[in-house]
C-alpha positions as CSV (number, residue, x, y, z in Angstrom):
1,X,-34.9,7.5,2.5
2,X,-35.1,9.4,-0.9
3,X,-36.6,7.3,-3.7
4,X,-34.7,6.9,-6.9
5,X,-37.0,8.3,-9.6
6,X,-36.5,6.8,-13.0
7,X,-37.6,8.9,-16.0
8,X,-37.8,7.1,-19.3
9,X,-38.3,9.4,-22.3
10,X,-38.0,9.1,-26.1
11,X,-35.0,10.3,-27.9
12,X,-35.4,12.2,-31.2
13,X,-36.5,9.0,-32.8
14,X,-37.6,5.7,-31.4
15,X,-36.6,2.3,-32.7
16,X,-39.6,2.4,-35.0
17,X,-38.0,5.4,-36.8
18,X,-34.8,3.4,-37.4
19,X,-36.7,0.8,-39.5
20,X,-38.2,0.7,-43.0
21,X,-41.0,-1.8,-43.2
22,X,-43.3,-2.8,-46.1
23,X,-46.1,-5.4,-46.5
24,X,-46.1,-7.2,-49.8
25,X,-49.2,-9.0,-51.2
26,X,-50.0,-10.1,-54.7
27,X,-52.4,-12.1,-56.9
28,X,-55.7,-11.6,-55.1
29,X,-57.8,-12.7,-58.0
30,X,-61.1,-11.1,-56.8
31,X,-64.2,-12.5,-58.5
32,X,-67.8,-12.9,-57.4
33,X,-67.8,-16.7,-57.8
34,X,-65.0,-17.0,-55.1
35,X,-66.3,-14.4,-52.6
36,X,-67.0,-16.9,-49.8
37,X,-63.6,-18.7,-49.9
38,X,-61.8,-15.5,-50.5
39,X,-63.4,-13.9,-47.5
40,X,-62.3,-16.8,-45.3
41,X,-58.6,-16.5,-46.4
42,X,-58.3,-12.7,-46.6
43,X,-60.2,-12.0,-43.4
44,X,-57.8,-14.3,-41.7
45,X,-54.9,-12.4,-43.4
46,X,-56.1,-9.2,-41.9
47,X,-56.1,-10.7,-38.5
48,X,-52.6,-12.0,-39.1
49,X,-51.4,-8.6,-40.2
50,X,-52.8,-7.2,-36.9
51,X,-50.9,-9.8,-34.9
52,X,-47.6,-9.2,-36.7
53,X,-47.9,-5.5,-36.1
54,X,-48.6,-6.0,-32.4
55,X,-46.4,-9.0,-31.6
56,X,-43.5,-8.6,-34.1
57,X,-43.5,-4.8,-34.3
58,X,-43.9,-4.9,-38.1
59,X,-45.9,-1.7,-38.5
60,X,-45.6,-1.2,-42.3
61,X,-44.6,2.2,-43.7
62,X,-46.2,1.2,-47.1
63,X,-48.0,-1.6,-48.9
64,X,-47.1,-3.2,-52.2
65,X,-49.6,-5.0,-54.3
66,X,-47.8,-6.5,-57.3
67,X,-50.7,-7.3,-59.7
68,X,-53.6,-9.6,-60.4
69,X,-56.0,-7.6,-58.3
70,X,-59.0,-8.9,-60.3
71,X,-59.5,-12.2,-62.1
72,X,-60.9,-11.0,-65.4
73,X,-60.6,-7.2,-65.1
74,X,-64.3,-6.7,-64.5
75,X,-65.6,-3.7,-62.6
76,X,-67.5,-5.8,-60.1
77,X,-64.2,-7.6,-59.3
78,X,-62.5,-4.3,-58.5
79,X,-65.4,-3.4,-56.2
80,X,-64.6,-6.4,-54.2
81,X,-60.9,-5.4,-54.2
82,X,-61.7,-1.9,-53.0
83,X,-63.6,-3.3,-49.9
84,X,-60.6,-5.5,-49.0
85,X,-58.1,-2.7,-49.5
86,X,-60.2,-0.4,-47.3
87,X,-59.9,-3.0,-44.5
88,X,-56.2,-3.5,-45.1
89,X,-55.5,0.2,-44.9
90,X,-57.6,0.4,-41.7
91,X,-55.7,-2.5,-40.2
92,X,-52.3,-1.0,-40.9
93,X,-53.3,2.6,-40.2
94,X,-52.0,3.7,-43.6
95,X,-53.5,6.2,-46.1
96,X,-54.1,5.4,-49.7
97,X,-50.9,7.4,-50.7
98,X,-48.9,4.6,-49.1
99,X,-50.5,1.9,-51.3
100,X,-48.5,1.0,-54.5
101,X,-50.1,-1.2,-57.1
102,X,-49.2,-2.5,-60.6
103,X,-51.4,-4.5,-63.0
104,X,-51.0,-8.2,-63.6
105,X,-52.1,-10.3,-66.6
106,X,-55.5,-10.9,-64.8
107,X,-56.0,-7.2,-64.9
108,X,-56.2,-7.3,-68.7
109,X,-59.7,-7.1,-70.2
110,X,-59.3,-9.6,-73.1
111,X,-62.5,-8.4,-74.8
112,X,-60.8,-5.0,-75.3
113,X,-57.9,-6.5,-77.4
114,X,-58.5,-5.7,-81.1
115,X,-57.2,-7.5,-84.1
116,X,-55.0,-4.5,-84.8
117,X,-53.5,-4.7,-81.3
118,X,-52.8,-8.4,-81.8
119,X,-51.1,-7.7,-85.1
120,X,-48.9,-5.1,-83.5
121,X,-47.9,-7.6,-80.8
122,X,-46.9,-10.2,-83.4
123,X,-44.4,-7.8,-84.9
124,X,-42.5,-6.9,-81.6
125,X,-39.4,-9.0,-82.0
126,X,-36.5,-6.6,-81.2
127,X,-35.7,-3.4,-79.2
128,X,-36.3,-1.0,-82.1
129,X,-39.8,-2.3,-82.8
130,X,-40.7,-2.1,-79.1
131,X,-39.4,1.4,-78.8
132,X,-41.2,2.5,-81.9
133,X,-44.6,1.3,-80.5
134,X,-44.0,2.8,-77.1
135,X,-43.1,6.1,-78.8
136,X,-46.3,6.2,-80.8
137,X,-49.4,7.7,-79.1
138,X,-51.8,5.9,-81.5
139,X,-50.2,2.5,-81.1
140,X,-50.0,2.9,-77.3
141,X,-53.6,3.8,-77.1
142,X,-54.5,0.6,-79.1
143,X,-52.2,-1.6,-77.0
144,X,-53.1,-0.2,-73.5
145,X,-56.8,-0.2,-74.1
146,X,-56.9,-3.6,-72.5
147,X,-56.3,-1.9,-69.1
148,X,-59.3,0.4,-69.3
149,X,-61.2,-1.2,-66.3
150,X,-58.0,-1.4,-64.3
151,X,-57.3,2.3,-65.0
152,X,-60.9,3.2,-64.0
153,X,-60.4,1.4,-60.7
154,X,-57.1,3.2,-60.0
155,X,-58.5,6.6,-60.7
156,X,-61.7,6.0,-58.7
157,X,-60.0,4.3,-55.7
158,X,-56.7,6.2,-55.4
159,X,-57.6,9.5,-57.2
160,X,-56.5,11.0,-60.4
161,X,-53.1,12.2,-59.2
162,X,-52.1,9.3,-56.9
163,X,-50.9,6.8,-59.4
164,X,-51.5,8.0,-63.0
165,X,-52.6,5.1,-65.1
166,X,-53.3,5.3,-68.8
167,X,-51.6,4.7,-72.2
168,X,-49.3,7.7,-71.5
169,X,-48.6,6.9,-67.9
170,X,-48.2,3.1,-68.0
171,X,-45.4,3.3,-65.4
172,X,-45.0,5.6,-62.4
173,X,-42.3,6.7,-59.9
174,X,-43.1,7.7,-56.3
175,X,-40.8,9.1,-53.7
176,X,-41.4,8.7,-49.9
177,X,-39.2,9.6,-46.9
178,X,-39.1,7.1,-44.1
179,X,-36.7,7.1,-41.1
180,X,-34.8,10.0,-42.7
181,X,-34.1,8.0,-45.9
182,X,-35.3,8.9,-49.4
183,X,-36.9,6.0,-51.1
184,X,-37.9,5.7,-54.7
185,X,-40.6,3.3,-55.8
186,X,-41.0,2.4,-59.5
187,X,-44.3,0.9,-60.6
188,X,-43.8,-1.0,-63.9
189,X,-46.1,-2.7,-66.4
190,X,-44.8,-6.1,-67.4
191,X,-48.1,-7.4,-68.9
192,X,-49.0,-4.8,-71.6
193,X,-48.5,-7.6,-74.2
194,X,-50.5,-10.2,-72.3
195,X,-52.2,-12.5,-73.0
196,X,-50.3,-14.3,-75.7
197,X,-50.7,-17.9,-76.8
198,X,-47.7,-18.5,-74.5
199,X,-46.9,-15.7,-72.1
200,X,-43.7,-17.4,-70.7
201,X,-40.7,-16.1,-72.5
202,X,-42.9,-13.9,-74.7
203,X,-43.7,-10.8,-72.7
204,X,-42.1,-7.3,-72.8
205,X,-41.4,-4.5,-70.5
206,X,-39.4,-2.4,-72.9
207,X,-36.1,-0.7,-72.4
208,X,-37.9,2.6,-73.0
209,X,-40.2,2.1,-70.1
210,X,-37.3,1.3,-67.7
211,X,-35.1,4.2,-68.9
212,X,-38.1,6.6,-68.7
213,X,-38.9,5.5,-65.1
214,X,-35.3,5.6,-63.9
215,X,-34.9,9.1,-65.4
216,X,-37.6,10.3,-62.9
217,X,-35.9,8.8,-59.9
218,X,-34.4,11.5,-57.8
219,X,-31.4,11.1,-55.5
220,X,-32.4,8.2,-53.2
221,X,-31.0,6.0,-50.5
222,X,-33.1,3.1,-51.4
223,X,-34.8,2.1,-54.7
224,X,-37.6,-0.5,-55.2
225,X,-39.1,-1.7,-58.5
226,X,-42.6,-3.3,-58.5
227,X,-43.8,-5.4,-61.4
228,X,-46.0,-8.4,-61.9
229,X,-43.8,-10.8,-63.8
230,X,-40.3,-12.0,-63.1
231,X,-37.6,-11.4,-65.7
232,X,-37.7,-15.0,-67.1
233,X,-41.2,-14.3,-68.5
234,X,-39.7,-11.7,-70.9
235,X,-38.5,-12.2,-74.4
236,X,-34.8,-12.8,-74.5
237,X,-33.7,-9.5,-76.0
238,X,-36.0,-7.6,-73.6
239,X,-34.7,-9.4,-70.6
240,X,-31.1,-8.6,-71.7
241,X,-32.0,-4.9,-72.0
242,X,-34.2,-4.4,-68.9
243,X,-32.7,-6.7,-66.2
244,X,-29.3,-5.1,-66.0
245,X,-30.7,-1.6,-66.1
246,X,-33.2,-2.3,-63.3
247,X,-30.8,-4.2,-61.1
248,X,-28.1,-1.6,-61.4
249,X,-30.4,1.0,-59.9
250,X,-32.9,-0.9,-57.7
251,X,-32.0,-2.6,-54.5
252,X,-35.2,-4.7,-54.5
253,X,-37.4,-6.0,-57.3
254,X,-40.9,-7.1,-56.0
255,X,-43.1,-9.2,-58.1
256,X,-46.0,-11.7,-58.1
257,X,-47.4,-14.0,-60.8
258,X,-45.7,-17.3,-59.9
259,X,-48.1,-18.2,-57.1
260,X,-45.2,-19.3,-55.0
261,X,-42.9,-17.5,-52.6
262,X,-39.5,-16.7,-54.0
263,X,-36.3,-15.1,-52.7
264,X,-33.2,-14.7,-54.9
265,X,-30.2,-12.3,-55.3
266,X,-29.0,-11.1,-58.7
267,X,-25.4,-10.1,-58.4
268,X,-23.0,-8.9,-61.0
269,X,-19.7,-7.0,-60.7
270,X,-20.7,-3.7,-59.0
271,X,-24.4,-4.4,-58.6
272,X,-26.7,-6.5,-56.5
273,X,-30.5,-6.6,-56.3
274,X,-32.8,-8.8,-54.3
275,X,-35.8,-10.4,-56.1
276,X,-38.8,-11.0,-53.8
277,X,-41.9,-12.9,-55.0
278,X,-45.0,-12.6,-52.8
279,X,-46.7,-15.7,-54.2
280,X,-50.5,-15.6,-54.4
281,X,-52.2,-14.1,-51.4
282,X,-55.4,-15.7,-52.6
283,X,-55.8,-18.4,-55.3
284,X,-58.0,-21.0,-53.7
285,X,-58.3,-22.1,-50.1
286,X,-56.4,-25.4,-50.4
287,X,-53.6,-24.0,-52.6
288,X,-50.4,-22.3,-51.3
289,X,-51.5,-18.7,-50.4
290,X,-48.8,-16.4,-49.1
291,X,-47.6,-12.9,-48.4
292,X,-44.6,-11.3,-46.6
293,X,-43.3,-8.5,-44.5
294,X,-39.9,-7.0,-45.2
295,X,-38.1,-4.9,-42.5
296,X,-34.9,-3.0,-42.9
297,X,-33.2,-2.2,-39.5
298,X,-31.0,0.9,-39.9
299,X,-29.5,0.4,-36.5
300,X,-28.1,-3.1,-37.1
301,X,-27.7,-2.8,-40.9
302,X,-29.7,-6.0,-41.3
303,X,-32.9,-6.8,-43.3
304,X,-35.4,-9.4,-42.4
305,X,-38.1,-11.1,-44.5
306,X,-41.0,-12.6,-42.7
307,X,-42.7,-15.3,-44.9
308,X,-46.3,-16.1,-44.1
309,X,-48.5,-18.9,-45.5
310,X,-52.1,-20.0,-45.1
311,X,-53.4,-23.2,-43.6
312,X,-57.0,-24.2,-44.1
313,X,-56.9,-26.5,-41.1
314,X,-58.8,-25.7,-37.8
315,X,-61.0,-23.0,-39.4
316,X,-58.1,-21.4,-41.4
317,X,-55.2,-19.4,-40.2
318,X,-51.9,-17.8,-41.4
319,X,-48.6,-19.0,-39.9
320,X,-44.9,-18.9,-40.5
321,X,-43.8,-20.3,-43.8
322,X,-41.3,-23.0,-42.9
323,X,-41.8,-25.2,-45.9
324,X,-40.7,-23.1,-48.9
325,X,-37.0,-23.0,-47.9
326,X,-35.3,-25.5,-45.6
327,X,-33.0,-22.8,-44.1
328,X,-35.6,-20.2,-43.2
329,X,-36.0,-21.0,-39.5
330,X,-39.3,-19.8,-38.2
331,X,-40.1,-18.5,-41.7
332,X,-37.6,-15.7,-41.3
333,X,-34.7,-14.8,-43.7
334,X,-32.1,-12.3,-42.8
335,X,-29.7,-10.4,-45.0
336,X,-27.3,-7.5,-45.0
337,X,-28.6,-4.1,-46.0
338,X,-27.6,-2.5,-49.3
339,X,-24.4,-0.4,-49.0
340,X,-26.3,2.9,-49.5
341,X,-28.0,2.4,-46.1
342,X,-24.7,1.9,-44.2
343,X,-23.4,4.9,-42.2
344,X,-20.3,5.5,-44.3
345,X,-22.3,5.7,-47.4
346,X,-24.9,7.8,-45.7
347,X,-22.2,10.2,-44.8
348,X,-21.2,10.6,-48.4
349,X,-24.5,10.6,-50.2
350,X,-27.3,11.9,-47.9
351,X,-27.1,15.7,-48.0
352,X,-30.0,15.9,-45.5
353,X,-27.7,14.4,-42.9
354,X,-24.1,15.3,-43.5
355,X,-22.2,18.1,-45.2
356,X,-20.2,17.1,-48.3
357,X,-17.2,19.1,-47.0
358,X,-16.7,16.8,-43.9
359,X,-13.5,14.7,-44.2
360,X,-13.9,10.9,-43.9
361,X,-12.0,7.9,-42.7
362,X,-9.9,9.5,-40.0
363,X,-7.8,7.5,-37.6
364,X,-7.8,8.2,-33.9
365,X,-5.6,5.8,-31.8
366,X,-7.2,7.4,-28.6
367,X,-10.7,6.4,-29.5
368,X,-11.5,2.7,-30.2
369,X,-13.6,1.4,-33.0
370,X,-17.1,0.2,-32.0
371,X,-18.4,-2.2,-30.7
372,X,-15.3,-2.0,-28.4
373,X,-16.4,0.3,-25.6
374,X,-15.0,3.8,-25.2
375,X,-14.6,4.8,-21.5
376,X,-13.5,8.4,-21.8
377,X,-13.5,9.0,-18.0
378,X,-13.5,5.6,-16.2
379,X,-15.4,5.9,-12.9
380,X,-13.7,4.7,-9.6
381,X,-16.3,2.6,-8.0
382,X,-16.7,2.3,-4.2
383,X,-14.9,-0.6,-2.5
384,X,-18.2,-2.2,-1.3
385,X,-21.1,-1.8,-3.7
386,X,-24.1,-3.8,-2.6
387,X,-27.8,-3.8,-3.4
388,X,-29.6,-2.0,-6.1
389,X,-30.6,-5.4,-7.7
390,X,-34.0,-4.2,-8.8
391,X,-32.6,-1.1,-10.4
392,X,-29.9,-3.2,-12.3
393,X,-32.6,-5.5,-13.5
394,X,-34.7,-2.6,-14.7
395,X,-31.7,-1.2,-16.6
396,X,-31.1,-4.5,-18.3
397,X,-34.7,-4.9,-19.2
398,X,-34.7,-1.5,-20.8
399,X,-31.5,-2.2,-22.7
400,X,-32.8,-5.5,-24.1
401,X,-36.5,-5.0,-24.5
402,X,-37.6,-1.4,-24.5
403,X,-38.1,0.5,-27.8
404,X,-37.5,3.9,-26.1
405,X,-34.0,5.1,-26.8
406,X,-33.2,7.1,-23.6
407,X,-33.5,6.2,-20.0
408,X,-32.6,9.0,-17.5
409,X,-31.8,8.3,-13.8
410,X,-32.9,11.3,-11.8
411,X,-32.2,11.8,-8.1
412,X,-30.5,14.3,-5.8
413,X,-26.7,14.6,-5.9
414,X,-24.8,12.0,-4.0
415,X,-27.5,9.3,-4.1
416,X,-25.3,6.9,-6.3
417,X,-26.6,7.4,-9.8
418,X,-23.1,7.2,-11.3
419,X,-22.0,4.3,-9.1
420,X,-25.1,2.4,-10.1
421,X,-24.7,3.0,-13.8
422,X,-21.0,2.1,-13.8
423,X,-21.4,-1.0,-11.8
424,X,-24.3,-2.2,-14.0
425,X,-22.3,-1.3,-17.1
426,X,-19.2,-3.3,-15.9
427,X,-21.0,-6.3,-14.6
428,X,-24.3,-6.8,-16.4
429,X,-23.7,-5.6,-20.0
430,X,-22.2,-7.6,-22.9
431,X,-20.4,-4.7,-24.7
432,X,-19.7,-6.7,-27.9
433,X,-23.4,-7.4,-28.4
434,X,-24.1,-3.7,-28.8
435,X,-23.3,-1.4,-31.6
436,X,-21.1,0.6,-29.2
437,X,-20.7,1.8,-25.6
438,X,-19.6,5.3,-24.7
439,X,-19.0,6.5,-21.1
440,X,-18.5,10.3,-20.5
441,X,-18.3,12.5,-17.4
442,X,-18.7,16.2,-17.5
443,X,-17.0,16.6,-14.2
444,X,-13.6,15.8,-15.6
445,X,-11.1,18.2,-17.1
446,X,-11.3,18.7,-20.9
447,X,-14.8,17.3,-20.8
448,X,-16.7,20.2,-22.3
449,X,-19.9,19.7,-24.3
450,X,-18.0,20.5,-27.5
451,X,-15.4,17.9,-26.7
452,X,-18.1,15.4,-26.0
453,X,-19.7,16.1,-29.4
454,X,-16.3,15.6,-31.1
455,X,-15.5,12.3,-29.5
456,X,-19.0,11.0,-29.8
457,X,-19.1,11.7,-33.6
458,X,-15.7,10.1,-34.1
459,X,-16.7,7.0,-32.0
460,X,-20.3,6.6,-33.2
461,X,-19.3,7.0,-36.9
462,X,-16.7,4.3,-36.5
463,X,-13.9,6.9,-37.3
464,X,-15.4,7.8,-40.6
465,X,-16.3,11.4,-39.8
466,X,-13.8,14.1,-38.7
467,X,-15.7,16.8,-36.7
468,X,-12.7,19.2,-36.6
469,X,-13.9,21.0,-39.7
470,X,-17.4,21.5,-38.4
471,X,-17.5,24.9,-36.9
472,X,-20.7,25.0,-34.7
473,X,-21.9,22.8,-31.9
474,X,-25.4,23.0,-33.4
475,X,-24.2,21.3,-36.6
476,X,-22.3,18.7,-34.6
477,X,-25.4,17.9,-32.6
478,X,-27.4,17.4,-35.8
479,X,-24.8,15.0,-37.1
480,X,-24.7,13.1,-33.9
481,X,-28.5,12.8,-33.8
482,X,-28.6,11.5,-37.4
483,X,-25.9,9.0,-36.6
484,X,-28.0,7.7,-33.8
485,X,-30.7,6.8,-36.4
486,X,-28.4,4.2,-37.9
487,X,-26.3,3.1,-34.9
488,X,-27.5,2.5,-31.4
489,X,-24.7,3.5,-29.0
């Protein structure tokens, strides 16, 4: 008896490389008087993050901290924050260049606000006056002096060049590449006018800040904005200026400040942007502390938000947030990915993956549209196929549970590899639950490798890419590999 050897090996990218995942925390409010309680809550948060990575496969690609790092913007508070962030980075295995922070109103040193800065703030009642102040080096220096301790923390903890932070660099734009996708991250300052007698409806971001940041965004597949305050905390004229600009270019706007979890969609003709509020990751032990993971799955074109909340019962633990929204079963909310992350859009916009000269939206009556299966060369099974139950179960387990993208059946010729695969495919697999199914045999006529590439590209792209104008098999192979990042066939 010759044993059937099963060799499982990774494809060019595993499932982890077909997802974009970030961890969103906010409003930590570090201060020495709360060290004991904060340690209880935040050490438990670190343990929960570890579990989510291990159990839910939520390894983050980057971390967002949307303001209120300190409580009163004192240096000793930032020292406490640095220790926690060290542990968070260690837990996630990320480096500091994947940590994106913005200031909140608690990161303002109120003692540094001069009477002159207050007088300037009183006169900011329209777009022109705001633009004039933000254009002036002297006025900016006076206004942004309130962030001097926050700026010192950023420079000391992250380094001078990581996230520039001063009166000239009061916003930043970073670009990262994850799962083959170019991502732009805007860090905005929504609290440069804080504190006022009444912050709500009185704050400013400034059209100039938004336009300057967007101007630095390169060609991206996904764009995120991070700021501390939601739009309704801005003055009316400033909200009218900044919200449409930001939502037109950014797929997600992440913020904090409200001390409550919030999910909403801003949709206008031609634009759509998701607003995600992290809530407060630490306010006090018995208040609603929260954070979230967001994962975008490029193979299913679905996004998922995992909402987490803290319970101070039984020694304290983090759990699924099932109480903020009645329709988030198990604290999970799913949504469709932005159009720029869908394969037809990728084909048109992502020059790293496809060539602009490739024709699109072809029609091939011979090749079906996925998820309908494409059996290019149906296999005639033997009349009496029996046994192989263990191998069929193994194949099903791999299909449903294994993160590795390729499973190769290796054995001597004539041992029944093709019979086994065909019988399993016809009897044990639900085709319509998959992105697609393609069966190909290189033993048949007209089944050359080049023909395989042509048909695979047409099928896997959903008949949106015509390979006839692609001259080399190498280029076709690269296109098929990149298609596999976004659709599992």
